[in-house]
LUMROLUM-126391 format. One line per 3 residues: their letters; for each residue x, y, z of N, C-alpha, C, CB. Coordinates in steps of 0.2 Angstrom, whole numbers. Glycine has a CB too. Layout:
LUMROLUM-126391
A	X:Y:Z:X:Y:Z:X:Y:Z:X:Y:Z | ...
This chain:
LUMROLUM-126391
MFR	98:169:-34:94:163:-36:86:164:-35:96:157:-32 | 83:164:-40:75:165:-40:72:158:-39:73:168:-46 | 67:158:-34:64:152:-33:59:150:-38:60:153:-26
RRP	58:143:-38:53:140:-43:48:137:-38:56:135:-48 | 41:140:-39:36:137:-35:34:130:-37:30:142:-34 | 32:126:-32:29:119:-35:23:120:-39:28:115:-29
LLR	22:115:-44:16:115:-48:11:111:-44:18:112:-55 | 5:114:-43:0:111:-39:-4:106:-44:-5:116:-36 | -2:100:-44:-5:95:-49:-12:92:-46:-1:90:-50
HPH	-12:91:-39:-18:88:-36:-20:93:-31:-18:81:-34 | -24:98:-32:-24:104:-28:-26:103:-21:-29:109:-31 | -31:99:-19:-33:99:-12:-28:95:-8:-40:96:-11
ALA	-26:89:-10:-22:85:-7:-15:88:-6:-21:78:-10 | -12:91:-11:-6:94:-11:-6:100:-7:-3:95:-18 | -11:104:-7:-11:110:-3:-11:108:4:-17:114:-5
FLL	-15:103:6:-16:101:13:-9:99:16:-21:96:14 | -6:95:12:0:92:14:6:97:15:3:87:9 | 6:102:10:11:107:10:9:112:16:11:111:4
AIL	3:113:17:1:117:23:4:114:30:-6:118:23 | 3:108:30:6:104:36:13:105:37:4:97:37 | 17:103:31:24:103:31:27:110:32:27:100:24
LGI	24:115:29:27:122:29:24:126:35:25:125:23 | 19:123:38:16:127:44:12:133:42:21:130:48 | 9:132:36:5:137:33:-3:135:34:6:139:25
SAP	-7:140:36:-14:138:36:-17:137:30:-17:144:40 | -21:132:30:-24:130:23:-29:135:22:-27:123:24 | -31:136:15:-36:141:14:-43:139:17:-37:142:6
TEV	-46:144:19:-53:143:22:-58:141:17:-55:150:25 | -61:136:18:-66:133:13:-73:135:14:-66:125:13 | -77:138:9:-83:139:10:-88:134:8:-86:146:6
VAA	-94:134:11:-98:128:9:-100:129:1:-105:129:13 | -98:123:-2:-99:123:-10:-106:123:-12:-94:118:-13 | -108:127:-16:-114:127:-19:-115:120:-23:-116:133:-23
PTP	-121:118:-24:-121:112:-29:-120:114:-36:-128:109:-28 | -119:109:-40:-118:110:-47:-124:114:-49:-117:104:-51 | -124:119:-53:-129:124:-55:-136:121:-57:-127:129:-60
SPG	-135:116:-61:-141:112:-63:-139:106:-67:-146:117:-68 | -143:101:-68:-142:95:-72:-140:97:-79:-147:90:-72 | -142:103:-81:-140:105:-88:-133:108:-89:-145:109:-91
IPI	-130:110:-83:-123:113:-84:-118:108:-80:-123:120:-81 | -116:103:-82:-112:98:-78:-105:101:-77:-112:91:-81 | -102:101:-71:-95:103:-70:-92:97:-67:-95:109:-65
SHG	-87:94:-72:-83:89:-69:-77:91:-66:-82:84:-75 | -74:97:-68:-68:99:-65:-68:107:-66:-62:96:-67 | -71:111:-61:-71:118:-62:-74:121:-56:-75:120:-68
GYL	-74:128:-56:-77:131:-50:-79:138:-52:-72:131:-44 | -82:142:-47:-84:149:-49:-85:152:-42:-91:149:-53 | -85:159:-43:-87:163:-37:-91:169:-40:-81:166:-33
LEQ	-96:172:-36:-100:178:-38:-101:182:-32:-106:176:-42 | -99:188:-32:-101:193:-27:-106:198:-29:-94:197:-25 | -110:200:-24:-114:206:-26:-114:211:-20:-122:203:-27
NGR	-113:217:-21:-112:222:-16:-108:220:-10:-119:223:-13 | -102:217:-12:-97:214:-7:-99:208:-3:-96:220:-2 | -105:205:-5:-107:199:-2:-106:193:-6:-114:200:1
LLA	-104:187:-4:-103:181:-8:-110:179:-10:-99:176:-4 | -112:178:-16:-118:176:-18:-118:169:-20:-120:181:-24 | -113:167:-23:-113:160:-26:-105:157:-26:-116:159:-33
AYQ	-104:151:-24:-98:148:-24:-98:141:-25:-94:150:-17 | -93:139:-29:-92:131:-31:-85:130:-32:-96:129:-37 | -82:126:-28:-74:124:-28:-70:131:-28:-73:120:-34
PDT	-71:135:-23:-68:142:-24:-60:142:-22:-71:147:-19 | -58:136:-19:-51:136:-16:-47:130:-20:-51:135:-9 | -50:128:-25:-46:123:-30:-42:127:-35:-51:118:-33
PFV	-36:126:-36:-32:130:-41:-34:126:-48:-24:130:-40 | -35:131:-53:-36:128:-59:-32:132:-64:-44:130:-61 | -31:129:-70:-27:132:-76:-32:138:-78:-26:127:-82
PAS	-29:144:-78:-33:150:-80:-34:152:-87:-31:156:-76 | -29:150:-91:-28:152:-98:-28:160:-98:-34:150:-102 | -31:163:-102:-30:170:-103:-33:175:-98:-32:172:-110
IWK	-37:172:-94:-39:177:-88:-33:179:-84:-45:174:-84 | -28:175:-84:-22:176:-81:-19:183:-83:-16:171:-82 | -20:185:-89:-18:192:-91:-20:197:-86:-20:193:-98
LAT	-26:196:-83:-28:201:-78:-23:202:-72:-35:199:-75 | -20:197:-70:-15:198:-65:-9:201:-68:-13:191:-62 | -7:199:-74:-1:203:-77:-2:210:-78:1:199:-84
ALH	-8:212:-80:-10:219:-81:-10:223:-75:-17:219:-85 | -13:220:-70:-13:223:-63:-6:225:-61:-17:219:-58 | -2:219:-61:5:220:-59:8:226:-63:9:213:-60
ALT	8:226:-69:11:231:-73:9:238:-71:10:230:-81 | 2:239:-71:-1:245:-69:1:248:-62:-8:245:-69 | 2:243:-58:4:245:-51:12:246:-50:3:239:-46
LLG	16:242:-53:23:243:-53:26:248:-57:26:236:-54 | 24:248:-64:26:253:-69:23:259:-68:26:250:-76 | 16:259:-67:12:265:-66:9:267:-73:16:271:-64
PDF	3:270:-73:-1:271:-79:3:276:-84:-8:274:-77 | 7:280:-81:11:285:-85:17:282:-89:13:291:-81 | 19:275:-87:25:272:-90:24:272:-98:25:265:-87
RFE	30:273:-101:30:272:-108:37:269:-110:30:279:-112 | 37:264:-114:42:260:-116:47:265:-120:41:254:-121 | 54:263:-120:59:268:-123:63:264:-127:63:271:-118
TRC	64:266:-133:69:264:-138:75:269:-139:66:261:-145 | 81:267:-138:86:272:-139:90:271:-145:91:271:-132 | 93:276:-148:97:276:-154:104:280:-152:94:279:-160
YYG	109:277:-155:116:280:-154:119:280:-161:120:275:-149 | 124:285:-161:127:286:-168:134:287:-167:124:293:-171 | 138:282:-170:145:282:-169:149:286:-174:148:275:-170
PDQ	155:288:-172:159:292:-177:160:289:-184:166:294:-174 | 159:282:-184:160:279:-191:153:279:-195:163:272:-190 | 149:283:-192:142:283:-195:138:277:-194:142:284:-203
TLY	140:273:-189:136:267:-187:130:269:-183:140:261:-184 | 124:267:-184:118:268:-180:117:262:-176:112:270:-185 | 116:263:-170:115:258:-165:108:259:-162:120:258:-159
VQG	104:254:-162:97:254:-160:96:249:-154:92:252:-165 | 94:252:-148:94:248:-142:87:247:-140:98:251:-136 | 84:241:-140:77:239:-138:76:239:-131:75:233:-141
GGD	70:242:-129:68:242:-122:62:237:-121:67:249:-120 | 61:233:-125:55:228:-124:48:231:-126:55:226:-117 | 48:236:-130:42:239:-132:38:235:-136:43:246:-136
PML	32:232:-134:28:228:-138:24:231:-143:23:224:-133 | 24:238:-143:20:241:-149:25:245:-153:15:246:-145 | 31:242:-154:36:245:-159:34:244:-166:43:243:-157
VSE	29:247:-168:26:246:-175:29:250:-180:18:246:-175 | 27:250:-186:29:254:-192:29:261:-191:26:252:-198 | 23:263:-188:22:270:-187:27:273:-182:15:272:-184
EVA	29:269:-177:34:271:-172:41:271:-175:34:266:-166 | 42:267:-179:49:267:-182:50:273:-187:50:260:-187 | 44:275:-190:44:281:-194:46:287:-190:38:282:-198
LIA	43:287:-184:44:293:-180:52:293:-177:40:293:-173 | 54:287:-176:61:287:-174:66:289:-180:63:279:-173 | 64:287:-186:68:290:-192:68:297:-192:65:286:-198
SRL	62:300:-191:61:307:-192:65:311:-186:53:309:-191 | 65:308:-181:69:311:-175:76:311:-176:67:308:-168 | 78:305:-179:86:305:-181:88:310:-186:87:298:-184
RAT	83:311:-191:84:316:-196:85:323:-192:79:317:-201 | 81:324:-188:81:331:-184:87:332:-180:75:331:-179 | 90:326:-178:97:327:-174:103:328:-179:98:320:-170
GVR	102:328:-185:107:329:-190:110:323:-193:113:333:-186 | 107:317:-192:110:311:-195:108:312:-203:107:305:-192 | 113:311:-207:112:311:-214:115:305:-218:116:317:-217
EVA	119:301:-215:121:295:-218:122:290:-213:128:296:-221 | 120:283:-214:121:278:-210:125:272:-214:114:275:-207 | 130:271:-211:135:266:-214:133:259:-212:142:267:-213
AIV	130:258:-207:128:251:-204:123:252:-199:135:247:-201 | 119:247:-198:114:247:-193:115:241:-188:106:247:-196 | 116:243:-182:118:238:-177:112:237:-172:124:239:-173
LDD	109:232:-171:103:231:-167:105:227:-160:98:226:-170 | 103:231:-154:105:228:-148:99:226:-144:109:234:-144 | 98:219:-143:92:217:-140:94:214:-133:89:211:-144
SAF	100:216:-130:102:213:-124:98:215:-118:109:216:-123 | 93:219:-118:89:220:-112:85:214:-110:84:226:-114 | 84:209:-114:81:203:-112:86:197:-113:74:202:-117
HLP	86:193:-109:90:187:-109:86:181:-108:96:187:-104 | 83:178:-114:78:173:-114:81:167:-118:72:175:-118 | 83:161:-114:85:155:-117:80:152:-122:88:151:-112
GPA	74:153:-121:69:150:-125:62:154:-124:68:143:-122 | 57:152:-128:50:155:-127:47:154:-121:46:153:-133 | 41:157:-120:37:156:-114:35:149:-114:31:161:-114
DGA	34:146:-108:31:139:-107:24:139:-110:31:137:-99 | 23:134:-114:16:134:-117:16:136:-124:11:138:-113 | 21:140:-126:21:143:-133:24:137:-137:26:149:-134
GDS	21:136:-143:23:131:-148:28:134:-152:17:129:-152 | 30:130:-157:36:132:-162:33:132:-169:41:126:-162 | 26:134:-169:23:135:-175:24:142:-178:15:134:-175
LNP	22:143:-184:23:150:-187:17:154:-186:24:149:-194 | 12:152:-182:6:155:-180:7:161:-176:1:151:-177 | 4:167:-177:5:173:-174:5:172:-166:0:178:-176
YDV	0:168:-164:0:167:-156:6:164:-153:-6:163:-154 | 10:161:-157:17:158:-155:23:162:-156:18:151:-159 | 21:169:-157:27:174:-158:31:174:-151:24:181:-159
ANS	38:174:-152:42:174:-146:44:181:-144:49:170:-148 | 46:182:-138:47:188:-135:54:190:-136:45:188:-128 | 56:197:-137:62:199:-137:62:207:-136:65:198:-145
ALA	68:209:-134:69:216:-132:68:221:-138:75:217:-129 | 69:219:-144:69:223:-150:65:219:-155:76:225:-152 | 59:221:-156:55:217:-161:50:222:-164:51:211:-158
VNF	49:222:-171:45:227:-174:39:223:-176:48:231:-180 | 33:226:-176:27:224:-179:25:217:-176:27:223:-186 | 27:216:-169:25:210:-166:29:204:-169:18:208:-166
NTI	35:205:-172:38:199:-175:34:196:-180:41:194:-170 | 30:199:-184:26:196:-189:26:201:-195:19:195:-187 | 26:197:-201:26:201:-207:19:200:-211:32:199:-212
DLT	16:205:-213:10:204:-217:12:206:-224:4:209:-215 | 10:201:-229:12:202:-236:6:199:-240:19:199:-238 | 6:201:-246:2:198:-251:6:196:-257:-4:203:-253
RDN	3:191:-261:6:189:-267:0:188:-272:10:182:-266 | 1:191:-278:-4:191:-283:-3:185:-287:-4:197:-287 | -8:184:-292:-8:178:-296:-2:178:-301:-14:178:-300
RGG	1:184:-302:7:184:-306:14:183:-302:7:190:-310 | 13:182:-296:19:181:-292:22:187:-289:25:178:-296 | 19:193:-290:21:199:-287:20:199:-279:18:205:-290
VQS	25:201:-275:24:202:-268:25:209:-266:30:197:-265 | 20:211:-261:21:217:-258:18:217:-251:17:223:-262 | 20:222:-247:17:223:-240:10:223:-241:20:229:-237
AEA	7:220:-236:-1:220:-235:-3:226:-231:-3:214:-232 | 2:230:-228:0:236:-224:2:242:-227:3:235:-217 | -2:247:-227:-1:253:-230:5:257:-227:-7:258:-231
QTP	5:256:-220:10:259:-216:17:256:-216:8:260:-209 | 18:250:-219:24:246:-219:26:246:-227:23:240:-216 | 32:248:-228:35:247:-235:36:240:-237:41:252:-236
TLP	36:239:-243:38:232:-245:46:231:-245:36:231:-253 | 48:226:-241:55:225:-239:58:219:-243:56:225:-232 | 65:219:-244:68:213:-247:66:207:-244:75:214:-247
LML	65:207:-237:64:200:-234:57:198:-236:64:201:-226 | 52:203:-237:45:201:-239:46:197:-246:41:207:-239 | 50:200:-250:50:197:-257:53:190:-257:55:202:-261
RLG	58:189:-252:61:182:-252:56:178:-249:67:183:-248 | 52:180:-243:48:175:-240:42:174:-244:46:178:-233 | 40:178:-248:34:177:-252:35:173:-259:31:184:-254
ETL	41:172:-260:43:168:-267:39:162:-267:50:167:-267 | 38:158:-262:36:151:-262:28:151:-259:40:146:-258 | 25:156:-258:19:156:-255:14:156:-261:18:162:-250
PPG	8:154:-259:2:154:-264:-1:161:-264:-3:149:-263 | -4:163:-270:-8:169:-270:-12:170:-264:-12:170:-277 | -12:177:-262:-16:178:-256:-13:183:-251:-19:172:-253
THR	-16:184:-245:-13:188:-240:-10:183:-235:-18:193:-237 | -4:184:-232:-1:180:-227:2:184:-222:4:176:-231 | 1:181:-216:4:184:-210:9:179:-207:-2:186:-204
INI	15:181:-207:20:176:-205:24:178:-199:26:176:-211 | 24:173:-195:28:174:-188:35:172:-190:25:169:-183 | 40:177:-189:47:176:-190:51:175:-184:49:182:-194
SQN	48:175:-178:51:175:-172:55:168:-170:46:176:-166 | 54:163:-174:58:157:-174:65:158:-177:54:151:-176 | 66:163:-181:72:164:-184:75:171:-182:71:164:-192
QEQ	80:171:-178:83:177:-176:86:181:-181:89:175:-171 | 89:178:-186:92:182:-192:86:186:-195:95:177:-197 | 80:183:-196:75:186:-199:72:192:-195:69:182:-201
IWQ	72:191:-188:70:197:-184:75:203:-185:71:194:-177 | 82:201:-185:86:207:-186:86:210:-193:94:204:-185 | 85:206:-198:84:208:-205:78:213:-206:84:203:-210
YTG	72:210:-203:66:214:-203:66:221:-200:60:210:-200 | 69:221:-194:70:227:-190:74:232:-194:72:225:-183 | 80:229:-196:85:234:-199:82:236:-206:91:230:-200
ELL	79:232:-210:76:234:-216:71:239:-215:74:228:-220 | 66:238:-211:61:243:-210:64:250:-208:56:240:-204 | 69:250:-203:71:256:-201:75:259:-207:76:255:-195
GEE	79:255:-210:83:258:-216:78:261:-221:86:253:-219 | 72:258:-223:68:261:-227:65:268:-225:62:256:-229 | 63:268:-218:60:274:-215:66:280:-215:58:273:-208
LRG	72:278:-214:77:283:-214:78:286:-221:84:280:-212 | 78:281:-226:78:284:-233:72:288:-235:78:278:-238 | 67:287:-232:61:291:-233:62:298:-230:55:288:-230
QGI	66:299:-226:68:305:-223:74:308:-226:70:304:-215 | 76:305:-232:82:308:-236:89:306:-233:81:315:-236 | 89:301:-229:95:299:-226:98:293:-230:94:297:-218
TVH	105:294:-232:108:289:-236:109:283:-231:114:291:-239 | 107:277:-233:108:271:-229:112:265:-233:102:268:-226 | 117:263:-231:121:258:-235:125:253:-229:126:260:-240
GPI	127:248:-231:131:244:-227:127:239:-223:134:248:-221 | 130:235:-219:126:229:-216:121:230:-211:132:224:-213 | 117:225:-209:113:225:-203:115:220:-199:105:224:-205
RPG	117:221:-193:119:215:-189:118:217:-181:127:215:-189 | 118:211:-177:117:212:-170:123:214:-167:115:205:-167 | 122:217:-161:128:219:-157:126:223:-151:133:224:-162
RVP	131:226:-147:130:230:-141:132:237:-143:134:227:-136 | 129:241:-139:130:248:-140:137:250:-136:125:253:-137 | 142:253:-139:148:254:-136:147:258:-130:153:258:-141
SQL	150:257:-124:149:260:-118:151:268:-118:153:257:-113 | 155:270:-123:157:277:-123:152:281:-127:163:278:-126 | 147:278:-130:142:282:-134:136:285:-129:139:278:-140
API	134:291:-131:128:293:-127:122:293:-133:129:300:-125 | 116:292:-130:110:291:-135:109:298:-138:104:289:-131 | 108:298:-145:106:304:-148:98:305:-149:109:304:-155
CRH	95:299:-147:87:299:-148:85:294:-143:85:297:-155 | 80:296:-139:77:292:-134:69:292:-136:78:294:-127 | 67:287:-140:60:287:-142:56:284:-137:60:284:-149
LST	51:288:-134:46:285:-130:40:283:-134:44:291:-124 | 37:278:-133:31:275:-137:26:280:-136:29:268:-134 | 22:281:-142:16:285:-142:10:282:-138:14:287:-149
KGL	11:276:-137:6:272:-133:7:271:-126:5:265:-136 | 3:274:-122:4:273:-114:2:267:-112:-1:279:-111 | 4:265:-106:2:258:-103:-5:256:-103:5:258:-96
PEI	-10:261:-101:-17:258:-101:-19:257:-108:-21:264:-99 | -17:260:-113:-18:259:-120:-15:252:-123:-16:264:-125 | -9:251:-121:-6:244:-122:-10:239:-119:1:244:-120
IGA	-12:239:-113:-15:234:-109:-22:233:-112:-15:236:-101 | -25:239:-114:-32:238:-117:-32:234:-123:-35:245:-118 | -26:235:-127:-26:231:-133:-24:224:-132:-20:234:-138
MLR	-20:223:-126:-18:216:-124:-24:212:-122:-13:216:-119 | -29:215:-118:-35:212:-116:-40:211:-121:-38:216:-110 | -41:216:-126:-46:216:-131:-44:210:-136:-46:222:-135
YSN	-38:209:-138:-36:204:-143:-32:198:-140:-31:207:-148 | -32:198:-133:-29:193:-129:-22:191:-132:-33:186:-129 | -18:196:-133:-11:196:-136:-6:193:-131:-9:203:-138
NFI	-4:187:-132:1:184:-128:8:187:-128:2:177:-130 | 10:190:-134:16:193:-135:16:200:-130:17:195:-142 | 11:204:-131:11:210:-126:11:208:-119:5:214:-128
ANQ	7:203:-117:7:201:-110:14:199:-107:2:195:-109 | 18:195:-111:24:193:-109:30:198:-109:26:187:-112 | 29:203:-114:33:209:-114:32:213:-107:32:213:-120
LFL	26:213:-105:25:217:-99:27:213:-93:17:218:-98 | 26:206:-93:29:201:-88:36:202:-87:26:194:-89 | 40:202:-93:47:202:-92:49:209:-90:50:200:-99
TCG	46:214:-92:48:221:-91:47:222:-83:44:226:-95 | 42:220:-80:41:220:-73:46:217:-69:34:217:-71 | 48:211:-72:53:207:-68:60:211:-68:55:201:-71
AKR	61:214:-74:67:218:-75:67:225:-70:69:220:-82 | 61:228:-70:60:234:-66:61:232:-59:53:236:-67 | 59:226:-57:60:224:-50:67:222:-48:55:219:-48
FGY	70:218:-52:76:215:-50:82:217:-55:75:208:-51 | 81:221:-60:86:224:-64:87:220:-71:93:223:-60 | 90:224:-75:91:221:-82:97:217:-82:91:226:-88
PAT	97:211:-87:92:210:-92:86:206:-89:96:205:-97 | 81:207:-93:75:203:-91:75:196:-92:69:206:-95 | 73:192:-87:73:185:-88:66:182:-86:78:181:-84
WDK	65:176:-88:58:172:-86:58:172:-78:57:166:-89 | 64:170:-75:64:169:-68:63:176:-64:71:166:-66 | 65:181:-67:64:188:-63:56:189:-64:68:193:-66
GRE	54:188:-70:46:189:-71:42:185:-66:44:188:-78 | 44:179:-65:40:174:-61:41:177:-54:43:167:-61 | 47:179:-52:48:181:-45:44:187:-43:55:181:-43
ALT	44:192:-48:41:198:-47:34:198:-46:43:203:-53 | 30:194:-51:23:193:-50:21:189:-44:21:189:-57 | 25:184:-42:24:180:-36:24:185:-30:29:174:-35
QFL	29:189:-30:30:193:-24:24:198:-24:36:197:-24 | 22:201:-30:16:205:-30:10:202:-27:15:208:-37 | 8:196:-30:2:193:-28:2:191:-20:1:186:-32
EGR	8:189:-18:8:187:-11:8:193:-6:14:183:-9 | 12:198:-8:13:204:-4:8:209:-5:20:207:-6 | 7:212:-11:2:217:-12:-5:215:-11:3:220:-19
LQL	-7:209:-14:-13:207:-14:-15:202:-8:-15:203:-21 | -10:200:-5:-10:195:1:-14:189:-1:-14:199:6 | -12:186:-7:-14:179:-9:-11:174:-5:-14:178:-16
EPL	-14:169:-3:-11:163:0:-6:160:-5:-16:158:2 | 0:158:-2:5:155:-7:3:149:-11:11:154:-3 | -2:145:-8:-4:139:-11:-10:140:-15:-6:134:-6
SFN	-12:147:-16:-18:148:-20:-16:150:-28:-22:154:-17 | -10:150:-29:-8:151:-36:-1:149:-38:-8:159:-37 | 1:148:-44:7:147:-46:9:151:-53:8:139:-47
VEE	14:154:-53:16:158:-58:21:155:-63:19:165:-56 | 20:154:-69:25:152:-74:27:157:-79:22:146:-77 | 22:160:-82:23:166:-87:17:170:-87:24:163:-94
GSG	17:176:-91:12:181:-90:6:181:-94:15:187:-91 | 6:177:-99:0:177:-104:-6:172:-103:3:176:-111 | -4:167:-99:-9:161:-99:-8:156:-103:-16:164:-100
LSR	-3:156:-108:-1:150:-112:1:144:-108:4:152:-117 | 4:145:-103:7:139:-99:1:136:-95:12:141:-95 | 1:129:-95:-3:125:-91:-1:125:-84:-5:119:-94
RNR	5:127:-83:8:127:-76:6:133:-72:16:128:-76 | 3:138:-75:0:144:-71:-6:141:-68:-3:150:-76 | -7:143:-62:-13:140:-58:-16:146:-53:-11:134:-53
ITP	-22:146:-52:-25:151:-48:-32:148:-46:-25:158:-51 | -34:150:-39:-40:148:-37:-45:153:-39:-40:147:-29 | -52:151:-39:-57:157:-41:-57:162:-35:-64:153:-41
RAM	-56:160:-29:-55:165:-24:-50:170:-25:-55:162:-17 | -44:167:-27:-38:172:-28:-39:176:-34:-32:168:-29 | -42:174:-39:-44:178:-45:-49:183:-43:-46:173:-51
LTV	-53:182:-39:-58:187:-37:-55:192:-33:-64:184:-32 | -49:191:-29:-45:196:-26:-42:200:-31:-40:193:-21 | -39:197:-37:-37:201:-42:-42:206:-45:-34:196:-48
LHA	-48:203:-46:-53:208:-49:-55:213:-44:-59:203:-50 | -55:212:-38:-56:218:-33:-51:224:-34:-56:215:-26 | -45:222:-35:-39:227:-36:-39:230:-43:-33:224:-35
FRP	-42:226:-48:-42:228:-55:-48:233:-56:-42:222:-59 | -53:234:-52:-59:237:-53:-58:244:-56:-63:238:-46 | -52:248:-53:-51:255:-56:-50:255:-64:-46:258:-52
YSD	-48:249:-66:-46:248:-73:-51:244:-77:-39:245:-74 | -56:243:-74:-61:239:-77:-63:241:-84:-67:238:-73 | -63:248:-86:-65:250:-93:-60:247:-98:-65:258:-93
LLV	-55:244:-96:-50:241:-101:-53:234:-104:-43:240:-98 | -58:232:-100:-60:225:-102:-65:226:-108:-64:222:-96 | -67:220:-111:-71:220:-117:-78:219:-114:-70:214:-121
HKE	-83:223:-117:-90:222:-116:-93:217:-119:-94:229:-117 | -96:212:-116:-100:206:-119:-107:206:-117:-96:199:-118 | -111:209:-121:-118:209:-119:-120:212:-112:-121:202:-120
GVL	-117:217:-111:-118:221:-105:-113:219:-99:-125:220:-103 | -109:214:-100:-104:212:-95:-97:213:-97:-105:204:-94 | -93:216:-92:-86:217:-93:-83:210:-92:-84:223:-88
VKS	-79:208:-97:-77:201:-96:-70:200:-100:-82:196:-99 | -66:196:-97:-60:193:-100:-61:185:-101:-53:195:-96 | -60:183:-107:-60:175:-108:-53:172:-107:-64:174:-114
GTL	-53:166:-106:-47:162:-106:-49:155:-110:-44:161:-99 | -45:153:-115:-46:147:-118:-40:143:-120:-50:149:-124 | -40:137:-118:-35:132:-120:-39:126:-122:-29:131:-115
NGV	-36:121:-125:-39:115:-126:-41:112:-119:-35:110:-130 | -47:111:-118:-50:109:-111:-50:114:-106:-46:103:-109 | -49:120:-107:-49:125:-102:-53:131:-105:-41:128:-101
YCY	-58:133:-101:-63:138:-103:-65:142:-97:-70:134:-106 | -63:148:-97:-64:153:-91:-66:159:-93:-57:153:-88 | -70:163:-88:-72:170:-89:-70:173:-82:-79:170:-91
AGY	-68:179:-82:-68:183:-76:-70:190:-78:-61:183:-73 | -73:194:-74:-75:200:-75:-80:203:-70:-78:201:-82 | -85:207:-72:-89:211:-68:-96:211:-71:-87:218:-67
FPG	-101:210:-67:-108:212:-69:-110:219:-66:-113:207:-66 | -112:223:-70:-114:230:-67:-120:229:-63:-116:235:-73 | -120:233:-57:-125:233:-52:-127:240:-50:-123:228:-46
PQG	-132:240:-46:-134:247:-44:-129:250:-39:-141:247:-40 | -125:246:-36:-120:249:-31:-113:249:-34:-120:246:-24 | -112:247:-40:-106:247:-43:-105:240:-47:-100:247:-38
LDP	-98:238:-48:-97:232:-52:-96:227:-47:-90:234:-56 | -99:221:-49:-99:215:-45:-95:210:-48:-106:212:-43 | -89:208:-45:-85:203:-49:-87:196:-49:-78:203:-45
FVL	-85:192:-54:-87:185:-54:-81:182:-58:-93:184:-58 | -80:175:-56:-75:171:-59:-78:164:-61:-69:170:-54 | -77:162:-66:-79:155:-68:-73:151:-72:-86:154:-72
MLN	-71:145:-69:-65:142:-72:-67:135:-73:-59:143:-67 | -67:132:-79:-68:125:-81:-62:122:-84:-74:125:-86 | -60:117:-81:-54:113:-84:-57:106:-85:-48:113:-79
QPD	-61:106:-91:-64:100:-93:-65:100:-100:-71:99:-89 | -66:94:-103:-67:93:-110:-73:97:-113:-68:86:-112 | -79:98:-109:-85:101:-112:-85:108:-110:-91:98:-109
NRR	-86:113:-115:-86:120:-114:-93:122:-112:-83:124:-120 | -94:123:-106:-101:125:-103:-100:133:-101:-103:121:-98 | -95:136:-102:-94:143:-99:-99:148:-101:-87:146:-101
DRL	-102:148:-107:-107:153:-109:-114:151:-105:-108:153:-116 | -115:145:-104:-121:143:-101:-120:145:-93:-123:136:-102 | -114:144:-91:-113:145:-84:-113:153:-83:-106:142:-82
LRY	-110:157:-87:-111:164:-87:-118:166:-86:-107:167:-93 | -122:164:-91:-129:166:-90:-132:164:-84:-133:163:-96 | -130:158:-81:-133:156:-74:-131:161:-69:-131:149:-73
LES	-125:163:-69:-122:167:-64:-125:174:-65:-114:168:-64 | -126:176:-71:-130:183:-72:-137:182:-70:-130:184:-80 | -140:177:-70:-147:176:-68:-147:177:-60:-151:170:-70
LHR	-142:174:-57:-142:174:-50:-141:181:-48:-136:170:-47 | -136:185:-51:-135:192:-50:-141:196:-51:-129:194:-54 | -145:195:-55:-151:199:-57:-157:196:-52:-153:198:-64
GR	-156:191:-48:-161:189:-44:-167:185:-47:-164:195:-40 | -165:182:-53:-170:178:-56:-169:171:-55:-170:179:-64
């Protein structure tokens, strides 16, 4: 049984009460700096800034806030620590005596068309010449529903997670003024599913999230693989269906992603990709507690990492999922600063914003930044978290930068 941590709804009062009941020392409070200036009102938020290892500015450092996508820094650090920078996702293929091809997903978030083409090439090299059926095995993940905070829209940021998904469970297609439909990507062939989905769309380019329809996920994956196999001269016919790999079969192809973990995390942070973040979150849970991956295993693994490896106070954070979509995620500025200390060796994976290394986090009423100011003695971490209607984070960032520069 995996534990579910309490949600910290009223941070100071609840933390103090739980500290008494559980015998845990309450987080040490520093003297809070005043609101930066009358021009930058903070109704609910906090920040921390260090310089050369010394606390330079602090406001509400021990209040847990909703972090939005700066939470991805914790997920990234956990993955780099647990899985290791050399980790690569694996997709396995099996071939039955009845010429059935089984494809077993390993949760690769970057299983894009180019990777599928490589799989087809390697299957050709193993001697496969005919495929009578394609069976897709996504049993490595057991997910009764999407991540908390994800919507049920067809927007790409609401893409659901799965152990076997190609092109982020999204389809890019174009429809011309005459009703012709084709793939919008040179690397992806035009597939029957695209023709069907494009029938009712207006002219233009469309990116479609298919993750709310499991049948379409299987069809898309199987059709893409089938077309790449045909491109290798392999005859493909018969059905595409879900199923499990028979226990007596041995893999004929173990495809390791061409993308290493740092490259995957760099893309996740650069584009704030929720799908990649939760693929990593789930994979870490499975690595720690065994497959199949579940949301509970992911929560427990990240919780243990933050409490054990980073020595964060149990009341200073709450884990719900790995991307920052959930408003149940919570972390204090002080705890996030600890994450930044540990993330410093990987700081080059962050985006440069006007000379600052930074990760942003945005939800409705949530505006956060976390990152580093470059200094003469190295990188100085900062965190600013606003959970309020007014987005003042850019002005607050400039204020912290002016303090860092001594102006």
